[in-house]
A tleap script that builds the chain and sets N, CA, C and O, in Angstrom:
source leaprc.protein.ff14SB
mol = sequence {
  NMET THR LEU VAL SER ARG ILE LYS GLU ILE
  ALA LYS GLU GLN ASN LEU SER LEU ILE ASP
  VAL ALA LEU LYS ALA GLY ILE ALA GLU ASN
  SER ILE TYR GLY TRP THR LYS LYS THR PRO
  LYS VAL ASP THR LEU ALA LYS VAL ALA ASN
  ILE LEU HIE VAL SER THR ASP TYR LEU LEU
  GLY ARG THR ASP GLU PRO ASN HIE TYR MET
  THR GLU THR GLU LYS MET LEU SER GLY VAL
  ASP LEU SER GLU ALA ILE ASP ARG SER VAL
  PRO LEU THR PHE GLY GLY HIE GLU LEU ASP
  ASP HIE ASP LYS GLU ILE LEU ARG ARG LEU
  PHE GLU GLU CLYS
}
set mol.1.N position { 83.221 95.619 90.606 }
set mol.1.CA position { 83.978 94.423 90.599 }
set mol.1.C position { 83.148 94.049 91.750 }
set mol.1.O position { 82.958 94.794 92.712 }
set mol.2.N position { 82.573 92.658 91.599 }
set mol.2.CA position { 81.931 92.118 92.840 }
set mol.2.C position { 83.105 91.593 94.070 }
set mol.2.O position { 84.294 91.357 93.853 }
set mol.3.N position { 82.431 91.499 95.317 }
set mol.3.CA position { 83.012 90.407 96.141 }
set mol.3.C position { 84.234 89.559 95.958 }
set mol.3.O position { 85.387 89.738 96.350 }
set mol.4.N position { 83.715 88.630 95.292 }
set mol.4.CA position { 84.268 87.688 94.946 }
set mol.4.C position { 85.152 87.401 94.041 }
set mol.4.O position { 85.908 86.430 94.067 }
set mol.5.N position { 85.071 88.457 92.990 }
set mol.5.CA position { 85.934 89.075 92.135 }
set mol.5.C position { 87.450 89.828 93.109 }
set mol.5.O position { 88.580 89.341 93.066 }
set mol.6.N position { 87.156 90.765 93.714 }
set mol.6.CA position { 87.811 91.418 94.474 }
set mol.6.C position { 88.977 90.410 95.332 }
set mol.6.O position { 90.143 90.702 95.596 }
set mol.7.N position { 88.267 89.202 95.641 }
set mol.7.CA position { 88.558 88.255 96.579 }
set mol.7.C position { 89.798 87.622 95.344 }
set mol.7.O position { 91.014 87.806 95.389 }
set mol.8.N position { 89.178 87.013 94.514 }
set mol.8.CA position { 89.710 86.185 93.867 }
set mol.8.C position { 91.364 87.225 93.107 }
set mol.8.O position { 92.525 86.816 93.074 }
set mol.9.N position { 90.947 88.264 92.726 }
set mol.9.CA position { 92.267 89.251 92.500 }
set mol.9.C position { 93.140 89.215 93.154 }
set mol.9.O position { 94.260 88.821 92.832 }
set mol.10.N position { 92.738 89.690 94.385 }
set mol.10.CA position { 93.837 89.643 95.736 }
set mol.10.C position { 94.672 88.528 95.925 }
set mol.10.O position { 95.891 88.360 95.977 }
set mol.11.N position { 93.583 87.746 96.023 }
set mol.11.CA position { 94.309 86.568 96.084 }
set mol.11.C position { 95.518 85.397 95.220 }
set mol.11.O position { 96.175 84.410 95.550 }
set mol.12.N position { 95.265 86.377 93.721 }
set mol.12.CA position { 96.071 85.444 92.972 }
set mol.12.C position { 96.977 86.254 92.622 }
set mol.12.O position { 97.861 85.847 91.868 }
set mol.13.N position { 96.977 87.609 93.087 }
set mol.13.CA position { 98.611 88.269 93.329 }
set mol.13.C position { 98.896 87.756 94.443 }
set mol.13.O position { 99.958 88.316 94.719 }
set mol.14.N position { 98.685 87.138 95.183 }
set mol.14.CA position { 99.520 86.775 96.099 }
set mol.14.C position { 99.436 85.138 96.097 }
set mol.14.O position { 99.755 84.633 97.173 }
set mol.15.N position { 99.076 84.278 95.109 }
set mol.15.CA position { 99.474 83.196 94.920 }
set mol.15.C position { 98.794 82.205 95.593 }
set mol.15.O position { 99.187 81.039 95.610 }
set mol.16.N position { 97.746 82.614 96.178 }
set mol.16.CA position { 96.365 81.663 96.627 }
set mol.16.C position { 95.329 81.517 96.161 }
set mol.16.O position { 94.772 82.454 95.590 }
set mol.17.N position { 94.695 80.141 96.282 }
set mol.17.CA position { 93.227 79.720 95.760 }
set mol.17.C position { 92.687 80.284 96.669 }
set mol.17.O position { 93.180 80.577 97.759 }
set mol.18.N position { 90.885 80.615 96.014 }
set mol.18.CA position { 89.923 80.675 96.801 }
set mol.18.C position { 89.822 79.625 98.148 }
set mol.18.O position { 89.209 79.836 99.194 }
set mol.19.N position { 90.567 78.517 97.802 }
set mol.19.CA position { 90.086 77.554 98.968 }
set mol.19.C position { 91.205 77.616 99.816 }
set mol.19.O position { 91.027 77.215 100.966 }
set mol.20.N position { 92.596 78.135 99.425 }
set mol.20.CA position { 93.574 78.597 100.373 }
set mol.20.C position { 92.946 79.600 101.109 }
set mol.20.O position { 92.681 79.484 102.306 }
set mol.21.N position { 92.705 80.560 100.445 }
set mol.21.CA position { 92.315 81.832 101.898 }
set mol.21.C position { 91.038 81.184 102.629 }
set mol.21.O position { 91.283 81.280 103.832 }
set mol.22.N position { 90.140 80.742 102.503 }
set mol.22.CA position { 89.163 79.823 102.912 }
set mol.22.C position { 89.681 79.138 104.250 }
set mol.22.O position { 89.102 79.317 105.322 }
set mol.23.N position { 90.510 78.553 104.150 }
set mol.23.CA position { 91.435 77.454 104.920 }
set mol.23.C position { 91.888 78.180 105.843 }
set mol.23.O position { 91.679 78.028 107.047 }
set mol.24.N position { 92.779 79.322 105.132 }
set mol.24.CA position { 93.746 80.303 106.048 }
set mol.24.C position { 93.033 81.336 107.208 }
set mol.24.O position { 93.588 81.922 108.138 }
set mol.25.N position { 91.385 81.342 106.747 }
set mol.25.CA position { 90.512 82.064 107.500 }
set mol.25.C position { 89.782 81.523 108.479 }
set mol.25.O position { 89.063 82.043 109.332 }
set mol.26.N position { 90.169 79.961 108.153 }
set mol.26.CA position { 89.137 78.981 109.295 }
set mol.26.C position { 88.198 79.075 108.780 }
set mol.26.O position { 87.518 78.759 109.756 }
set mol.27.N position { 87.192 79.320 107.719 }
set mol.27.CA position { 85.972 79.140 106.915 }
set mol.27.C position { 86.168 77.965 106.044 }
set mol.27.O position { 87.292 77.602 105.698 }
set mol.28.N position { 85.040 77.343 105.675 }
set mol.28.CA position { 84.747 76.348 104.995 }
set mol.28.C position { 85.083 76.528 103.576 }
set mol.28.O position { 84.540 77.428 102.934 }
set mol.29.N position { 86.191 75.503 102.885 }
set mol.29.CA position { 86.913 75.628 101.917 }
set mol.29.C position { 86.019 76.660 100.555 }
set mol.29.O position { 86.576 77.527 99.882 }
set mol.30.N position { 84.215 76.153 100.416 }
set mol.30.CA position { 83.954 76.834 99.576 }
set mol.30.C position { 82.879 78.084 99.981 }
set mol.30.O position { 82.003 78.639 99.318 }
set mol.31.N position { 83.294 78.250 101.210 }
set mol.31.CA position { 82.256 79.553 101.493 }
set mol.31.C position { 82.235 80.785 100.515 }
set mol.31.O position { 81.199 81.315 100.113 }
set mol.32.N position { 83.572 81.190 100.168 }
set mol.32.CA position { 83.831 82.275 99.333 }
set mol.32.C position { 83.179 82.144 98.135 }
set mol.32.O position { 82.762 83.116 97.506 }
set mol.33.N position { 83.066 81.027 97.784 }
set mol.33.CA position { 81.941 80.887 95.991 }
set mol.33.C position { 81.109 81.033 96.321 }
set mol.33.O position { 80.599 81.748 95.458 }
set mol.34.N position { 80.011 80.799 97.487 }
set mol.34.CA position { 78.884 80.902 98.063 }
set mol.34.C position { 78.625 82.410 97.933 }
set mol.34.O position { 77.465 82.799 97.796 }
set mol.35.N position { 79.676 83.303 97.971 }
set mol.35.CA position { 79.285 84.819 98.733 }
set mol.35.C position { 79.025 85.478 96.936 }
set mol.35.O position { 79.113 86.692 96.751 }
set mol.36.N position { 78.738 84.594 95.837 }
set mol.36.CA position { 78.226 85.369 94.664 }
set mol.36.C position { 76.691 85.749 95.201 }
set mol.36.O position { 76.230 86.888 95.134 }
set mol.37.N position { 75.825 84.346 95.863 }
set mol.37.CA position { 74.463 84.510 96.252 }
set mol.37.C position { 73.804 84.886 97.480 }
set mol.37.O position { 72.599 84.700 97.648 }
set mol.38.N position { 74.874 85.626 98.700 }
set mol.38.CA position { 74.950 85.420 100.094 }
set mol.38.C position { 75.831 86.268 100.303 }
set mol.38.O position { 76.905 86.211 99.705 }
set mol.39.N position { 75.476 87.470 101.427 }
set mol.39.CA position { 76.343 88.454 101.869 }
set mol.39.C position { 77.099 87.221 103.397 }
set mol.39.O position { 76.495 86.588 104.264 }
set mol.40.N position { 78.268 87.322 103.167 }
set mol.40.CA position { 79.166 87.017 104.268 }
set mol.40.C position { 78.744 87.772 105.578 }
set mol.40.O position { 78.217 88.882 105.498 }
set mol.41.N position { 79.018 87.057 106.997 }
set mol.41.CA position { 78.765 87.616 107.868 }
set mol.41.C position { 80.149 88.435 108.162 }
set mol.41.O position { 81.275 87.975 107.967 }
set mol.42.N position { 79.866 89.666 108.640 }
set mol.42.CA position { 81.192 90.714 109.168 }
set mol.42.C position { 82.385 90.033 109.390 }
set mol.42.O position { 83.373 90.198 108.675 }
set mol.43.N position { 82.338 89.069 110.606 }
set mol.43.CA position { 83.282 88.733 111.245 }
set mol.43.C position { 84.296 88.004 110.214 }
set mol.43.O position { 85.464 88.328 110.005 }
set mol.44.N position { 83.422 86.723 109.498 }
set mol.44.CA position { 83.649 85.982 108.152 }
set mol.44.C position { 84.623 86.970 107.366 }
set mol.44.O position { 85.843 86.828 107.443 }
set mol.45.N position { 83.976 88.074 106.531 }
set mol.45.CA position { 84.990 88.664 106.048 }
set mol.45.C position { 85.997 89.201 106.438 }
set mol.45.O position { 86.988 89.122 105.712 }
set mol.46.N position { 86.082 89.902 107.666 }
set mol.46.CA position { 87.331 90.632 108.281 }
set mol.46.C position { 88.437 89.312 108.288 }
set mol.46.O position { 89.641 89.351 108.034 }
set mol.47.N position { 87.602 88.148 108.665 }
set mol.47.CA position { 88.887 87.187 108.530 }
set mol.47.C position { 89.676 86.949 106.939 }
set mol.47.O position { 90.850 86.835 106.587 }
set mol.48.N position { 88.783 86.948 106.459 }
set mol.48.CA position { 89.337 86.849 104.677 }
set mol.48.C position { 89.896 87.872 104.565 }
set mol.48.O position { 90.767 87.664 103.720 }
set mol.49.N position { 89.978 89.346 105.041 }
set mol.49.CA position { 90.197 90.763 104.696 }
set mol.49.C position { 91.903 90.407 105.297 }
set mol.49.O position { 92.950 90.743 104.743 }
set mol.50.N position { 91.783 89.835 106.248 }
set mol.50.CA position { 93.377 90.003 107.261 }
set mol.50.C position { 94.018 89.027 106.463 }
set mol.50.O position { 95.187 89.207 106.125 }
set mol.51.N position { 93.268 87.812 106.053 }
set mol.51.CA position { 94.646 86.870 105.689 }
set mol.51.C position { 94.839 87.492 104.120 }
set mol.51.O position { 95.863 87.180 103.512 }
set mol.52.N position { 94.403 87.877 103.841 }
set mol.52.CA position { 94.873 88.874 102.078 }
set mol.52.C position { 95.430 90.168 102.177 }
set mol.52.O position { 95.828 90.788 101.191 }
set mol.53.N position { 95.496 90.855 104.033 }
set mol.53.CA position { 96.497 92.122 104.158 }
set mol.53.C position { 95.762 93.270 103.737 }
set mol.53.O position { 96.376 94.337 103.706 }
set mol.54.N position { 94.428 93.245 103.372 }
set mol.54.CA position { 93.838 94.167 103.089 }
set mol.54.C position { 92.573 94.591 103.789 }
set mol.54.O position { 92.219 93.741 104.606 }
set mol.55.N position { 91.589 95.898 103.706 }
set mol.55.CA position { 91.054 96.197 104.226 }
set mol.55.C position { 89.443 95.627 104.016 }
set mol.55.O position { 89.273 95.229 102.864 }
set mol.56.N position { 88.303 95.513 104.838 }
set mol.56.CA position { 86.589 94.804 104.195 }
set mol.56.C position { 86.461 95.987 103.457 }
set mol.56.O position { 85.961 95.724 102.363 }
set mol.57.N position { 86.736 97.339 103.613 }
set mol.57.CA position { 86.236 98.328 102.409 }
set mol.57.C position { 86.355 98.162 100.923 }
set mol.57.O position { 85.565 98.355 99.999 }
set mol.58.N position { 88.284 97.512 101.027 }
set mol.58.CA position { 88.299 97.134 99.610 }
set mol.58.C position { 87.572 95.835 98.910 }
set mol.58.O position { 87.444 95.639 97.701 }
set mol.59.N position { 87.146 95.028 99.960 }
set mol.59.CA position { 86.714 94.025 99.390 }
set mol.59.C position { 85.352 94.037 98.984 }
set mol.59.O position { 84.924 93.309 98.089 }
set mol.60.N position { 84.376 95.184 99.888 }
set mol.60.CA position { 83.003 95.289 99.346 }
set mol.60.C position { 83.001 96.440 98.670 }
set mol.60.O position { 81.995 97.141 98.560 }
set mol.61.N position { 84.473 96.799 98.018 }
set mol.61.CA position { 84.128 97.907 96.757 }
set mol.61.C position { 83.808 99.469 97.194 }
set mol.61.O position { 83.325 100.384 96.527 }
set mol.62.N position { 84.255 99.428 98.555 }
set mol.62.CA position { 84.009 101.038 99.029 }
set mol.62.C position { 85.219 101.771 98.837 }
set mol.62.O position { 85.058 102.935 99.203 }
set mol.63.N position { 86.639 101.492 98.304 }
set mol.63.CA position { 87.488 102.076 98.045 }
set mol.63.C position { 88.484 101.250 97.318 }
set mol.63.O position { 88.483 100.060 97.631 }
set mol.64.N position { 89.161 101.552 96.597 }
set mol.64.CA position { 89.988 101.174 95.363 }
set mol.64.C position { 91.545 101.033 95.805 }
set mol.64.O position { 92.397 100.510 95.087 }
set mol.65.N position { 91.798 101.592 97.128 }
set mol.65.CA position { 93.312 100.931 97.795 }
set mol.65.C position { 92.919 99.844 98.856 }
set mol.65.O position { 92.140 99.777 99.807 }
set mol.66.N position { 93.787 99.062 98.271 }
set mol.66.CA position { 93.675 98.257 99.118 }
set mol.66.C position { 93.591 97.946 100.713 }
set mol.66.O position { 93.028 97.065 101.363 }
set mol.67.N position { 94.579 99.305 101.126 }
set mol.67.CA position { 94.057 99.324 102.997 }
set mol.67.C position { 94.939 100.677 102.968 }
set mol.67.O position { 96.089 101.103 103.079 }
set mol.68.N position { 93.286 101.141 102.685 }
set mol.68.CA position { 93.221 102.362 102.734 }
set mol.68.C position { 93.632 103.473 104.004 }
set mol.68.O position { 93.692 104.701 103.947 }
set mol.69.N position { 93.892 102.532 105.184 }
set mol.69.CA position { 93.904 103.095 106.521 }
set mol.69.C position { 95.571 102.969 106.739 }
set mol.69.O position { 95.779 103.510 107.825 }
set mol.70.N position { 96.377 102.667 106.387 }
set mol.70.CA position { 97.816 102.101 106.220 }
set mol.70.C position { 97.699 103.470 105.087 }
set mol.70.O position { 98.172 104.520 105.521 }
set mol.71.N position { 97.234 103.497 103.992 }
set mol.71.CA position { 97.634 104.530 103.066 }
set mol.71.C position { 97.662 106.357 103.854 }
set mol.71.O position { 98.533 107.226 103.890 }
set mol.72.N position { 96.439 106.287 104.308 }
set mol.72.CA position { 96.559 107.265 105.107 }
set mol.72.C position { 97.561 107.747 106.123 }
set mol.72.O position { 98.054 108.866 106.262 }
set mol.73.N position { 97.753 106.558 106.846 }
set mol.73.CA position { 98.846 106.973 107.722 }
set mol.73.C position { 100.038 107.329 106.935 }
set mol.73.O position { 100.592 108.411 107.123 }
set mol.74.N position { 100.566 106.284 105.859 }
set mol.74.CA position { 101.483 106.714 105.392 }
set mol.74.C position { 101.787 108.336 104.740 }
set mol.74.O position { 102.855 108.933 104.604 }
set mol.75.N position { 100.523 108.705 104.445 }
set mol.75.CA position { 100.241 110.260 104.009 }
set mol.75.C position { 100.704 111.017 104.764 }
set mol.75.O position { 101.423 111.986 104.519 }
set mol.76.N position { 100.252 110.561 105.943 }
set mol.76.CA position { 100.420 111.800 107.154 }
set mol.76.C position { 101.816 111.764 107.512 }
set mol.76.O position { 102.256 112.743 108.114 }
set mol.77.N position { 102.599 110.789 107.242 }
set mol.77.CA position { 103.650 110.184 107.630 }
set mol.77.C position { 104.682 111.054 106.893 }
set mol.77.O position { 105.539 111.704 107.491 }
set mol.78.N position { 104.528 111.020 105.381 }
set mol.78.CA position { 105.514 111.422 104.755 }
set mol.78.C position { 106.144 112.813 104.595 }
set mol.78.O position { 105.509 113.857 104.448 }
set mol.79.N position { 107.398 112.693 104.642 }
set mol.79.CA position { 108.283 113.609 105.109 }
set mol.79.C position { 108.349 114.074 106.423 }
set mol.79.O position { 108.511 115.249 106.754 }
set mol.80.N position { 108.155 112.675 107.495 }
set mol.80.CA position { 108.117 113.264 108.593 }
set mol.80.C position { 109.417 112.322 109.397 }
set mol.80.O position { 109.621 111.163 109.035 }
set mol.81.N position { 110.028 112.795 110.217 }
set mol.81.CA position { 111.698 111.966 110.853 }
set mol.81.C position { 110.175 110.964 111.881 }
set mol.81.O position { 109.238 111.340 112.585 }
set mol.82.N position { 110.658 109.705 111.439 }
set mol.82.CA position { 110.178 109.044 112.427 }
set mol.82.C position { 109.853 108.769 113.825 }
set mol.82.O position { 108.829 108.494 114.450 }
set mol.83.N position { 111.277 108.969 114.131 }
set mol.83.CA position { 111.332 109.718 115.332 }
set mol.83.C position { 110.795 110.322 116.235 }
set mol.83.O position { 110.646 110.041 117.425 }
set mol.84.N position { 110.317 111.707 115.264 }
set mol.84.CA position { 109.752 112.658 115.776 }
set mol.84.C position { 107.930 111.952 115.802 }
set mol.84.O position { 107.117 112.037 116.723 }
set mol.85.N position { 107.819 111.508 114.889 }
set mol.85.CA position { 106.326 110.941 114.585 }
set mol.85.C position { 106.133 110.133 115.523 }
set mol.85.O position { 104.992 109.674 115.471 }
set mol.86.N position { 107.033 109.557 116.777 }
set mol.86.CA position { 106.295 109.308 117.888 }
set mol.86.C position { 106.031 109.614 118.736 }
set mol.86.O position { 105.396 108.974 119.575 }
set mol.87.N position { 106.484 110.860 118.826 }
set mol.87.CA position { 105.872 112.262 119.950 }
set mol.87.C position { 104.399 112.684 119.512 }
set mol.87.O position { 103.625 112.771 120.465 }
set mol.88.N position { 103.818 112.984 118.163 }
set mol.88.CA position { 102.774 113.340 117.647 }
set mol.88.C position { 101.455 112.597 118.518 }
set mol.88.O position { 101.480 111.570 119.195 }
set mol.89.N position { 100.471 113.396 118.266 }
set mol.89.CA position { 99.236 112.900 119.088 }
set mol.89.C position { 98.331 111.614 118.494 }
set mol.89.O position { 97.330 111.049 118.934 }
set mol.90.N position { 99.234 111.396 117.168 }
set mol.90.CA position { 98.404 110.055 116.895 }
set mol.90.C position { 99.071 108.915 117.473 }
set mol.90.O position { 100.276 108.674 117.403 }
set mol.91.N position { 97.948 108.060 118.200 }
set mol.91.CA position { 98.221 106.831 118.742 }
set mol.91.C position { 99.140 105.575 118.337 }
set mol.91.O position { 98.700 104.932 117.384 }
set mol.92.N position { 100.171 105.183 118.821 }
set mol.92.CA position { 100.711 103.854 118.063 }
set mol.92.C position { 100.285 102.795 118.534 }
set mol.92.O position { 100.069 102.831 119.746 }
set mol.93.N position { 100.070 101.798 117.985 }
set mol.93.CA position { 99.261 100.618 118.845 }
set mol.93.C position { 100.107 99.650 118.335 }
set mol.93.O position { 100.826 99.851 117.356 }
set mol.94.N position { 100.042 98.283 119.141 }
set mol.94.CA position { 100.771 97.157 118.651 }
set mol.94.C position { 99.987 96.089 119.264 }
set mol.94.O position { 100.022 95.846 120.471 }
set mol.95.N position { 99.252 95.432 118.380 }
set mol.95.CA position { 98.585 94.340 119.080 }
set mol.95.C position { 97.004 94.804 119.295 }
set mol.95.O position { 96.226 94.116 119.956 }
set mol.96.N position { 96.659 95.931 118.720 }
set mol.96.CA position { 95.491 96.528 119.336 }
set mol.96.C position { 95.189 97.562 120.756 }
set mol.96.O position { 94.189 98.001 121.325 }
set mol.97.N position { 96.726 97.653 120.939 }
set mol.97.CA position { 96.651 98.408 122.504 }
set mol.97.C position { 97.710 99.300 122.348 }
set mol.97.O position { 98.791 98.900 121.916 }
set mol.98.N position { 97.515 100.492 122.658 }
set mol.98.CA position { 98.139 101.687 122.342 }
set mol.98.C position { 99.550 101.594 123.002 }
set mol.98.O position { 99.546 100.900 124.019 }
set mol.99.N position { 100.917 102.204 122.615 }
set mol.99.CA position { 101.742 101.592 123.116 }
set mol.99.C position { 102.111 102.899 124.576 }
set mol.99.O position { 101.789 104.078 124.725 }
set mol.100.N position { 102.871 101.978 125.366 }
set mol.100.CA position { 103.048 102.767 126.730 }
set mol.100.C position { 103.994 104.025 126.786 }
set mol.100.O position { 104.127 104.263 125.585 }
set mol.101.N position { 104.519 104.700 127.265 }
set mol.101.CA position { 105.829 105.606 127.171 }
set mol.101.C position { 106.872 104.878 127.301 }
set mol.101.O position { 107.704 105.087 126.419 }
set mol.102.N position { 107.154 104.095 128.066 }
set mol.102.CA position { 108.466 103.004 127.916 }
set mol.102.C position { 108.766 102.371 126.354 }
set mol.102.O position { 109.856 102.235 125.797 }
set mol.103.N position { 107.552 102.071 125.909 }
set mol.103.CA position { 107.657 101.665 124.270 }
set mol.103.C position { 107.687 102.168 123.471 }
set mol.103.O position { 107.947 101.644 122.387 }
set mol.104.N position { 107.410 103.556 123.636 }
set mol.104.CA position { 107.666 104.843 122.678 }
set mol.104.C position { 109.163 104.820 123.182 }
set mol.104.O position { 109.800 103.816 122.866 }
set mol.105.N position { 109.553 105.400 123.626 }
set mol.105.CA position { 111.026 105.948 124.370 }
set mol.105.C position { 112.447 104.156 123.566 }
set mol.105.O position { 113.631 104.056 123.244 }
set mol.106.N position { 111.404 103.363 123.628 }
set mol.106.CA position { 112.425 102.667 122.460 }
set mol.106.C position { 112.518 102.512 121.572 }
set mol.106.O position { 113.579 102.138 121.070 }
set mol.107.N position { 111.292 102.753 120.835 }
set mol.107.CA position { 111.428 103.155 119.514 }
set mol.107.C position { 112.083 104.314 119.341 }
set mol.107.O position { 112.809 104.270 118.348 }
set mol.108.N position { 112.105 105.208 119.849 }
set mol.108.CA position { 112.693 106.370 119.528 }
set mol.108.C position { 114.263 106.247 119.467 }
set mol.108.O position { 114.832 106.825 118.541 }
set mol.109.N position { 115.076 105.468 120.473 }
set mol.109.CA position { 116.307 105.011 120.397 }
set mol.109.C position { 116.228 104.434 119.583 }
set mol.109.O position { 117.239 104.698 118.932 }
set mol.110.N position { 115.397 103.376 118.814 }
set mol.110.CA position { 115.899 102.532 117.575 }
set mol.110.C position { 115.942 103.119 116.487 }
set mol.110.O position { 116.652 102.721 115.563 }
set mol.111.N position { 115.052 104.354 116.406 }
set mol.111.CA position { 115.019 105.705 115.035 }
set mol.111.C position { 116.627 106.012 115.245 }
set mol.111.O position { 117.341 105.609 114.327 }
set mol.112.N position { 117.318 106.717 116.412 }
set mol.112.CA position { 117.929 107.814 116.673 }
set mol.112.C position { 119.030 106.356 116.292 }
set mol.112.O position { 119.889 106.752 115.503 }
set mol.113.N position { 119.176 105.223 116.541 }
set mol.113.CA position { 120.350 104.605 116.065 }
set mol.113.C position { 121.166 104.507 114.911 }
set mol.113.O position { 122.390 104.436 114.808 }
set mol.114.N position { 119.890 104.520 113.707 }
set mol.114.CA position { 119.835 104.268 112.663 }
set mol.114.C position { 120.384 105.929 111.571 }
set mol.114.O position { 120.399 105.882 110.341 }
savepdb mol mol.pdb
quit
């Protein structure tokens, strides 16, 4: 499956056209169609992947898992109490920044309430 066909497929599942995806990504509306003949820039491909909520590796055909990073995390946490997961050595992040101890404590309390 080609880059453009993967983008078409995942966009269709989300009821988006390629033009919709391009405009949401802030690129020229016909850019994605041009990727059948030329390779997009990394940052442009990342914008499209973010809009579609998939990894760039998925779009490039390097994996068949649309978001294999999330899948690995889910596998790691399966069967683990979420409040316990906060204390694990895996960094918890939000917005690209690691959560500090105060934020982790807030999460811990939220999980305990349920």
